N, C-alpha and C positions, 0 to 999 in steps of 0.2 A: 840397604842404604844408598842406594845406587843415587848419583845426580850428586855426590859431593861437592860442594863445591869451595872454591879461596876465600869466601864471603863467610860461608858456613866456619872456617879453617880458623881465620882471623876472630870470627865472636867467640868460638871455643876458647884460644888465646886472654879474651879479652876475660872471660866467665871468670877463668882460671887467676889470669892480675887479680883482679874483686873478690875472690874468694879468696886469696892466701892474702890480702891486705885486711881481708875482715879477719882471718885466721880461722878459716872454716876449712881447714879441713879435712873432713869427710866429702863435702862438696869439691873441693879443689881434684881431689882423687879419682871421683866420679867424672867431673868435666875430662880429667888428663886422660881416664880410660878410654872414655870418648872419642876424646880427641885423638887419639893415638890410633885406633881403630877406623875415624876417618881419614885419616893423614895417609895409612896405609890401603884404603881403596881407593881414595883421589890418584897415590902415587900407579897402581896398578891397574887404571882407567885411561889417564891420559899418557901414562910411557912417555915417550919420547918428545910428545908433543906439550910435555906442561910447560907453562908460562915461566920462564925462568927469572925473569927479575920478581914476578909475585913470587917465587918459593924462595929465594933471597932476602924478599923484606920481610916472607913469615917466621923466615930463618931467623934471621936478626932478632923479631920480636919474640921469638922460642929462647933467644938470648938473654933481651933484657929483663923476660919474666923470670929466670933460674938467676937472673943477677940479682934482683928485686927478693928473691925471697934467698940467695946467700948474706942479705945484709938484713933478714928481719931476726929478731930473735927467734934463738931457735929455729932458723933454719939451716938448709942444709948449705955445707962449706966444700 
């Protein structure tokens, strides 16, 4: 999976949010597993040269997805 980009990671989060909105938890789990793998690869690859502002934005989006999931019926709280 060489070449993971921030755009790919953000796309993962968008896909995750859409799957959760559809209550398609199987797809959400798959997206989350792939996202985790790609995120770890990205961090290992860019290390200290990571674009911090972009990573902060992605982290904020992750928190929004998690907060949305907690508000959904049957979501984690």
